N, C-alpha and C positions, 0 to 999 in steps of 0.2 A: 447519468448517461441515458441514452434513449429510453431505457427501461428504468422506471422509478425505483426498482428494487436493486439496481446495479450501483455499486460503489467502487470508486477508484481513488487512490491517494496520489496526488501530484506534489512534488517537491521542487523548489527552485534551486538550481545549483549556481546561479549567478543573477545579475540584474536583468539580463535578457529573459531568463526563465521566469523571474518574478513578473516582468511586464507581460509575458505570454500567459501566465496563469491568471493575471488580472484580466486580460482580454477574454480568456476562456470563460471565466466566471461571469464577466459582463455579457458575453454572447448568450450564455445559459440563462441569464436573467431576462435580457431583452427579447431574444428570439424564442427561447424555450417557454417563457411565460406567455408570450403572445400567441403561441400555437394552441388552438382550441383543444387539441387532443390531450394536452397536459393539464387542462382545467385550471389554468392560472398559476401552476406550480413551475418554478424555474427548473429547467432540465438542460444539461449540457450534452451536446451531440458528440459522438466519437469523432466525427469529421472535424469538429472545431479543435479537439485536442490534437489530432494528427496534423492539422494545418499549422499549429502553433507549438511545435515540439522543441524548438531550439532552447537549450538551457533548462529543460524540464526533465525530471526523473519520475518514472512511473513505478508505483508499488502495486502489484497484483495480490489481492487478498481473496478469500473465498467468496467475497461479495462482488468481485470484479466480473466483467464479462468472461474473461479467461478462466477465472476460478469457478464460475458457475458451469461453464462448459466442461471443465475437467471432471467435476463430480456429478454432472448431469447425465442424461441418457445418450448424449452424443459427444463423447470426449474427443473424437477426431476434429470436431469444430474448433477446439482449443488450438490445434496446430495451425489451422487457417488464420485464426485471430492473431496468434503470436507472430506469424509471418508478416501480417499487416502492421502490427505494432513495431516489430524489429526493423521494418523498412524505414520508419521515421525516427525511431529512438535508438537504434543500434544497441550499444552497451549500457544504456541508461534505463534498463528494465530490470526489475527485481521481483521475486516472489517473496511476500511478507507472510511469515507463519507465526503462529502463537499457540500456546497450550494453556487454555483457560477452562478446559473440560466442558466445552460447548458441543452440542450435537453437530456431527458432520466434520468436526475439526480434523480428526485423524485421517479421514479419507482425503481431505484437501492436502494435508501435509504430505501424505504418500504420493499423491498425484503431482504435487508441485515439485517434489524431489525428482521424480521420474521425468517430468516435462522440462524441468530446469536443466537436468543433465543432457537431455536430448537437444535442447535449443540453446545451450550455453547461457542460461539465465541464472545468475547467483540467487541464493536464498538468504534472506535476513530474518532475524527474530524481531518481533515487535509485541506490543501489548495494547489491548483495547480496554483501558481502565477509565472509568468515569466515577465522579464523586458527587454526592448530594450536598455535602458540607465541606468547607475549607479544612476543618479539623480532621475529616476523614482522609484528605489528601496528605496532610501533615503526618498522620499516623502511618500511612502507607510509605511515605518517603523515609521516615525514621526506620521502619522495618527494613527497607531496601539498603540503607546505609549500614545498618548493623550486620546484615548478611554479607554485604560487600566487604566490610572490614574484617570479618571472620575468615574470609576466603582469600584475602590479599596479603601479600607480604612485600616489604620494600625490596626493590630490585637493585637499586643503586643509591648512593648518597644524594642524588638529585631528586629524591622523592618520587621516582617513577615506580609504579607498582605492577606486579604480575598477579593476575587474578585467575582463579579457577572457579567457574560458576557450576555448582552441583546440578 
């Protein structure tokens, strides 16, 4: 988004959303890259996202404009931003939190819970995991499945499971 340090996650909820995300990315590349202020780096403008909101879900992390406002020196700016986002996205906004022991994480989680309650924005859990090698991913997945199997028990004969994540 306008600030190179700002990150936002967009998800398509249907074909229209997919088409809109494609438009947003294309505009970020063509217009953002052509803007001399961006030094040739593709940058998506908030106005492009707001103009192509149909079928798109937004996840606010600590790197989003809202997240940075929540934990920054002017948290009231987050309220203004959320009103602007809600005008276009209504109930397709979520705070995405994670616990990976990174600096500033707990402050964002606390602020997201408070702001989410205030603005009726649900909270989801996610994880920001990256791997250098395929084997690292495979080991991570194996560990997740083992933990999941230890915490799940069959709920019915139809192989539905009830899980408690510690």
